[in-house]
C-alpha positions as CSV (number, residue, x, y, z in Angstrom):
1,M,63.8,55.8,-42.6
2,T,62.3,54.8,-39.3
3,E,61.6,51.3,-38.1
4,P,58.0,50.0,-38.4
5,R,56.1,50.4,-35.1
6,R,55.5,47.3,-33.1
7,L,51.9,46.4,-32.6
8,K,50.4,47.2,-29.2
9,K,49.4,44.3,-27.1
10,S,46.1,45.8,-26.1
11,E,43.8,42.9,-26.8
12,S,43.0,40.4,-24.1
13,L,41.9,36.8,-24.2
14,E,39.9,35.3,-21.4
15,I,40.1,31.6,-20.8
16,R,38.6,29.4,-18.1
17,I,40.7,26.7,-16.5
18,P,40.6,25.0,-13.2
19,Y,42.4,26.8,-10.4
20,P,45.1,24.1,-9.8
21,T,45.9,24.1,-13.6
22,K,46.3,27.9,-13.4
23,E,48.6,27.7,-10.4
24,A,50.7,25.0,-12.0
25,F,51.0,27.0,-15.2
26,M,52.0,30.2,-13.3
27,A,54.6,28.2,-11.4
28,R,56.1,26.8,-14.6
29,C,56.2,30.3,-16.1
30,R,58.0,31.7,-13.0
31,A,60.5,28.8,-13.2
32,D,61.1,29.5,-16.9
33,G,61.6,33.2,-16.1
34,R,58.8,34.5,-18.3
35,S,55.3,35.9,-17.8
36,A,52.1,33.9,-18.4
37,S,51.2,36.3,-21.2
38,E,54.6,35.8,-22.9
39,A,54.2,32.0,-22.7
40,L,50.7,32.2,-24.2
41,R,51.7,34.6,-27.0
42,A,54.5,32.2,-27.9
43,F,52.1,29.3,-28.0
44,I,49.6,31.2,-30.1
45,D,52.4,32.3,-32.5
46,Q,53.6,28.7,-32.8
47,Q,50.0,27.5,-33.6
48,L,49.6,30.1,-36.3
49,E,52.9,29.2,-37.9
50,A,52.3,25.5,-38.0
51,P,50.5,24.1,-41.1
52,A,46.8,23.4,-40.5
53,K,46.1,19.8,-39.9
54,P,43.6,18.4,-42.4
55,R,40.3,17.5,-40.9
56,V,38.7,14.1,-41.7
57,S,35.2,14.4,-43.1
58,R,32.2,12.5,-41.9
59,K,32.1,10.7,-45.2
60,T,35.7,9.4,-44.6
61,W,34.9,8.4,-41.0
62,R,31.9,6.4,-42.3
63,L,34.1,4.7,-44.9
64,I,36.6,3.8,-42.2
65,A,33.9,2.5,-39.9
66,G,32.4,0.5,-42.8
67,A,35.8,-1.0,-43.6
68,A,36.3,-1.9,-39.9
69,I,32.9,-3.6,-39.7
70,A,33.5,-5.5,-42.9
71,A,36.9,-6.6,-41.6
72,A,35.4,-7.8,-38.3
73,V,32.6,-9.7,-40.1
74,G,35.2,-11.3,-42.4
75,A,37.4,-12.3,-39.5
76,A,34.4,-13.9,-37.8
77,A,33.5,-15.8,-40.9
78,L,37.0,-16.9,-41.8
79,P,37.1,-20.0,-39.5
80,S,33.9,-21.3,-41.0
81,L,35.4,-20.9,-44.5
82,A,38.5,-22.7,-43.5
83,R,36.7,-25.9,-42.5
84,P,36.4,-28.4,-45.3
85,S,32.8,-29.1,-46.4
86,M,31.2,-32.4,-45.7
87,A,31.2,-33.3,-49.4
88,A,34.9,-32.7,-49.7
89,A,35.6,-34.8,-46.7
90,Q,33.5,-37.7,-48.1
91,F,35.3,-37.4,-51.5
92,D,38.7,-37.6,-49.7
93,H,37.5,-40.6,-47.8
94,I,36.5,-42.4,-51.0
95,D,39.5,-41.3,-53.1
96,I,41.9,-43.9,-51.6
97,D,44.9,-43.1,-53.8
98,H,44.3,-39.3,-53.6
99,D,44.6,-38.7,-57.3
100,G,41.6,-36.4,-57.4
101,Q,39.5,-39.0,-59.2
102,I,37.3,-41.8,-57.9
103,S,37.8,-45.0,-59.8
104,R,35.1,-47.8,-60.0
105,A,37.3,-49.9,-57.6
106,E,37.5,-47.1,-55.1
107,F,33.8,-46.4,-55.3
108,T,32.8,-50.0,-54.9
109,A,35.3,-50.6,-52.1
110,R,33.4,-48.2,-49.8
């Protein structure tokens, strides 16, 4: 039996990058002792082996945005909800013994 033939590397891929980026990449490849093609093939192989990242749908983004808006509105409204109402403050003022009930004596004393 003979070993399976290796695939020829006859396909090319053209990418456009700024010249300084290309020069820095080429210098890194030289420092690592490999060709730019070898480095790019390794990167592509790594990307193909890695599990695909799930994409977040527009519906999910809208849900997240809606929840963030609701949280912001709730946070803005929270201080006003924490303030006691005028009626509660008046009740506390009249309820001298703070038993939760206003007696005739407490009512007439004010």
